[in-house]
N, C-alpha and C positions, 0 to 999 in steps of 0.2 A: 250965857254961865253953858257953862261946860261941869258935867259929874265927876267928880273922882276916878270912877273906871271909868269914860272915854277919856282922862285925859292920860293916866298910865297905858291903856291902848293904842293913845297913839303915839309917847314915848317909848312904846316897846317896836310901835315900827317903825319907829327915827332910826333906832339904836340899831336894828336890824338891817337896813338900807349902807348904815353909816360902816357894815362888816366888813372885812378885807375878802376877796374869796378866796378861798382855799381847793386847790387843785389837789384831787387823791392823789397819795404818793403811788397807786398801784398804775397813774395814769403816765408815770415818767417813766416808767421801764416794759418792758412784752418780755414774751418769751419766742423767740424762734427756734424752727429747725432744722437744721443744718445736713445734706445728706452726702455721704462719701462715694466714693467710687463706687463700690460692692453693693450700694444701696443699707449699707447702714445708714442710721442717724443717730443725732445728740441736739437734743436739748438742748435751748440759752437764754438765760436772762439775757438782756442787754438794754438800755438805755436806748428814749425813742429816738435820739438824734445821730444813731451813731451811724456809721459810713461803712463802706465794704471791705476799704482797707484796714479800720479795726477787728473788725471779722481774723480776716487776714492775718495780723499779726498775735493777735491773741491763741489761734491753733499753733502760728508759727514758737510761740513763744513755747506751748505743752506740746508739739511735737520737737523741738530743740531745732528746727528746719533752719538753715544759715542763708540760705538765698530764697528770704522770704519776696521778693520782690516779683516771683515767679507763682507764688501761692495767688489763687484767681478762683474769686465767687461768682456764678451762674444765677443767672435767670432761668429753670427749667420747665419750660411750658410742655407737661407730659402728653398732654392728650394730641396739642397740632405737630410731637414728634422734636422739636426745634429746641433750640435755646440761644443767651447772647451772656457776654460778657456783661458782668456789670462793673462798670468804671470803680475803683480805688475811689473816691470824690462822691458818687453817689451814694442817696437818702435810702436805707433799704427798705424802712418801715414807704417811703414814695412809692418802692417799687411793688411790697406786697398789699397795697394799697388797692393799686390797680389789679390785684386777681377778682373774681365771682368768690361767690360766700361757698361753693362746692367746688371751688376749679381744684382738679387736682395739679397742682402748680408746683414745684419744691423750688430752694435754692441751695445747689451741688456748688461743694467744695472740691478742688483736686488744681494740681500743678497745669500752670498751659506755659513751656519755654520761651513760646514765640509774643508774650502778647505785650512786652514794651522792645522785641527783639529789633525790629522795626527803622527802632531811632538809632541800632550802632549798625545794622548791615544793609540801606536803604534799596542796595540793587536786589537783593534775593528775594523781596517784596515786588516789585515795581517792573514787569521784564518792558524793555525801551519801548517794543511796538506797542503797547496802552500808554504809552505815556507820553505829552507833549503838551505843547506849552500853547496858549490859545493863538489866535490868529492876529488880532489886535496888536500882540503884546509881542515889541522887537528885541524883550530880552532873550538872551538864549539861557539853553538849560542849565546848570552843574552840575550832574549827577550826586556827587560830597553831600552839596545840600538842598537836597531834592524832601528830603522830610520838610524841612524849617522852613522851605517854600509853602507847602502844607497850610500850616501851620502857620506863619506871621505875616507873608507879604500877600501884599496886594492884590496882586498878579500871579496868581496858583497855578499850577500844572493842570491838565486835565487827561482821568482816566476815558478810554474809547476801546469801542468791542461788538462783539459780539451774542448776545446775551438771547436764551430761550424765555420766555415770556409765559401767559397763563393767570387768564383772570380766574377768581374764586368758581364763579359760576360756570363756566365753560371747561371744557377734556379735554381740549386740542391746543398742542405747543404752537406758540411761532416762535420763529429767527427774529431779532430785530437790530438792527444798530443805537446802542446806546452813549450818551455821553456825561458824562461825570463832572460835577463844577462843585465848585466852591457856593451857589448856588441852590443849587439838587440835582437831582437825576432826571437826565432828560432823554428823550426816545424818535428818534429821526421818522419821522411818516415816507422819507424817501430817501432808500440806499442808504449810503454813507456821509448826504449830507447835513452841513453841520449851520445852514443859513440861521438866521432864527426862525422863519415866518416856515420852517420845515420842521422844529422842534416843541414836541410836547412837553410840557415836565408835569412827570411821573410822582414825585414824593419832596419836600420840604422836609431835610434831616431835624427841624425842629417841634417834626411834628410826629418821627415816625423812631423807633428803634433797630435795630438792626441784628435777625435773627442765621444761622446757622441753622439749616434741614440736616435731619439725621440722615436717613432715608428716601428721597427724594422720590425715588422712582416707586417705589411702594404704595408709599403714601399720597402723592401728588399724581400719579403716570408720569414722573418726567423722561426725559431721554437719557439723563443722564444722574448719576447719586450727589454732586457738585449743585446742591439748590440751598436758595439762601430768601428771606424773606422781609421784607419791610412795611411793618405791622405799626395801624397807630399806637400811640402813647396813653388815646383818651378811651381806645375801643377794647373792650374783653372776650368781645365775641372773633372768630375767623370771616369774617363778613368785611371786614377793610384792611386786607393785608394784598402787596403788593409780591407773587410770589417769582421768583426769578432762578435762573439757573444756566449756569458754565459748562464750558465743555473739561475742565480738568481742575483738579486742586489751586495749581498756581494762579488760574483766575482768577477762581471763588475768593481766594484771600489777597490777590489784589485790588479788587472791589469792595469785597467788604475792611479791609485795613483802612482804604481811603475814602469808604463813609466815616469811619469811626473818627480820622483826624478832622476831614468835612465838619463832623458834625458836633464833637468837645472842643476844635483847635487846639490855644495854646496849654488847655486845663490839662489836657494827656500831657503834655509837656510835662508841665510841671509836674503831674505824677511818677513822671518819669525821673525826674531829677530828685525828688523828693526821699531824703535818707529815711534808713528805717528808724526808727522810734526804738531806745538804747532797752532792754528790757530790765526790771534791776535785778539784781542777784538776791534769792530765796534767801533769810535769814537763818532757815533753820538747816539742821546737815543729819542725817541720823548718826547711830550713835558706830556702827557698821562702817559709815561712809567715812567719819575721824579718825578710824583704826587701820584704816589702809593704808601701807606702808609697799613703796618697790621694792622687788628682789628681784635678784641674779641668782643662775639655777643652772649661768653657762663653766663652772669648776668643778673641782673635787663638792664643795658641799654648797652650802648657801651663806648668802651676803646682805644687808640691808644698804640696797644704793641711797647714799646722804648728800649727794652733788646730783643737785635737780639736771645739769645740765648732758649729762651721762644719761638719764633714763631712758630718752628717746630711742638714741641710741644702740643702747641695751635692749631695749625691744624688737628693733627692728635686725638683729640681728640673730635674734633669738626665732623670730619669723622665717628670716631665709636659713637656718639651722633646722628649722623645723622643714623648711620646702626640701632643700637638699635632702633631708632623710627618708624622706616620703619618696622624693623623684627614685633613689639609692634603692629603697625596697620594691619599689614597682618594675623599674629593669631587675632585676634578680629575677622575673619570673619568665622565662623561655619554652617553656612548655608550649603543648597546644588547647590549653586551658588558662594560658598568660592572660589575652584581652579579656575573658571573663572574670579574672584577680584585677585584672589592671581597674576595670569598672566595677567593679562592687568596692574596690577600695573607696572609704569615706573620702571624700573629697571639698574643698575649700569652699572653694564654685557655690555649694548650696548655700554658707552663711552671705554671700554676695545681695546686695539690693537690685544686683543690677540683674539678675541670674531669675527667669518666671516661669523655669519647672517645665509641665506636660504645657507648656501653652499654644492653643492654633495660629495658624498664617492669619487670619481672618481678624483672632482678638491683638496679634499682635498690632495687624496696622491700626485697628481701631483705636488699643491702646497707645499706640505713637500719633495719630492724628489727634485724640483726646487734648496730648498734652502740647499739642504742640508742635507743627511741621517743617522742623525747624533743622538746618544740618548737625550731623554729628548727636541728632537724638537717637537712644538705643537701646536695646535689650537684648537677653542671649537666653534660648529656651530649649527645652529639648526637641529632636528632630521626628517627626512624626512617620516621614518617609520611609528614611535609614534609621533602622537601630542602632544604638552606642553610639549615636551623634549628632551634633548640637548644631546650632543654627542663631548666625548672629543678624540681628533683623537693627534695620541701620536706617535711618530716615537722610535724604538728599534730594535737593532741588523736590521738596514740599511729594516725596512719596516713600514711601516704605519698601526701600531694594535687602533680601535674606540672601545670606552667604552662607554656604554651610561648612561646617566646623567637623572634622573627619580624626577620628585615633587614629595614630600614624605606627606602624612597628616597622622597626629598624635594627635588626640581629637582636633581638630578644626584648628590645629597649622601646618603652613603645613614647607616642610624643601628641600636641593636638596641633591642625594645620591646619588653613582652610586658599593653602596657595599649593595643591597639591604638592605638599612636605619641601616646597623648597626653604619655609620659613618655620621653625618645630619650641613648640611650649611644653614646658613641665604639665599644665595645669592649665586651665580657665584665666586663671586671676591670672598666670604671666602673658597671656595672651592679650585677653586687655588692657592690661597696662603699658605692652609695648602698642599696640594699636592707637593707644591713648598718647602718644607721642610721635610715630609716624603714620602716615599715611597707607604706605605698604602699596596691597593690592586693591584698596578699600578708595573710591573714589573723595573720602575726606578718612577726617581723624573723627575716633573717638569724643565726644565732647563731654553732653551730659547723659546721665541712663534716666530712663522710668521709674518713676518712683510714686508707690501709693503713699501717697501723707496720710497719715493716723488724725482722726477725731481727736 
């Protein structure tokens, strides 16, 4: 027989065994830190199942960003000097769980206009000399369906070409012929031969992530700065890394883009097609915002604009009238000191998002490279070599090109021009507006401007 104490004890243990498991609330959410381009950061509390796309949409709604598809989250490995795009469907917690406890790794957030640009303009990303169909395939390659063949076709194109290679344990670099296929990255041990017995598998993309190296020359002694790396997804150190180096930016972009397509396949295309989630309008509005009305000051007095269709036309007319008055005021200065008066006059370009002030040439190139080397990406900055002049930095064929904008005087009237006064503009905003519609002397029209997205 059991005494009463023993019975109670057994009943208590039984009750404890049948209690449901309770997960602490703190495990459902995590606090992560997101870094911006200027190294400022913001801590955000997020659910444990959050993906990169959710983070981008969160900041897009806070900064009122319209083109949120270009917003990108990066895995930034500071000690190794490299980073990679975290794809929209990837779990943030899975990414950070691979980091060591004391690793100085970060999540970076910024725009990248080339994130999905290869779906729209595949020929800009895959040069003809680097792409071919496998020898056993009888299928002709259709350039317009190149990317679709990468993600959906059973027989897909190959990427091939020479790359500089180096093992982490060695200091010397050697040039080899590489072939990229759906099954992985191969290197030929006999010239440019693609025979199966001459190919050695270097990496299977199911086990590696693809990183871009910032300063390959400085960190790894590479022959060029166009380095990239295949790093094991399970290894937190630098031992299991395949460090490679291309001869130019276009080649590196081709290799990395193709590897992304092979690694993620149709999922990447679904990410591209997925429409942005519509943000719910805020139910709260400030008192001052509710009391705002549209006014017209173009006449002798002022009046309230009651017709909503008239608001935009009046705003445009006021802007043009202000610009004409400023031009006339600037043109009235015909004295020898007119140029100083012209340049000292408050300029409308100072408030434009594409104007970066005293930005160096190297910083402009770095900024364009960071935000995606796509044709038409641009910014305007002050010239460091010619006082009172400006520079248009424009990306074309994966390279940043720089065009001098100089003030021109003609009969006491001052203009801006970048084609030796053949085409003249009253201010930089007119110049940018013109070249957004007309190519002129530029290699392409201005499309997107570099923009720092606020956290």
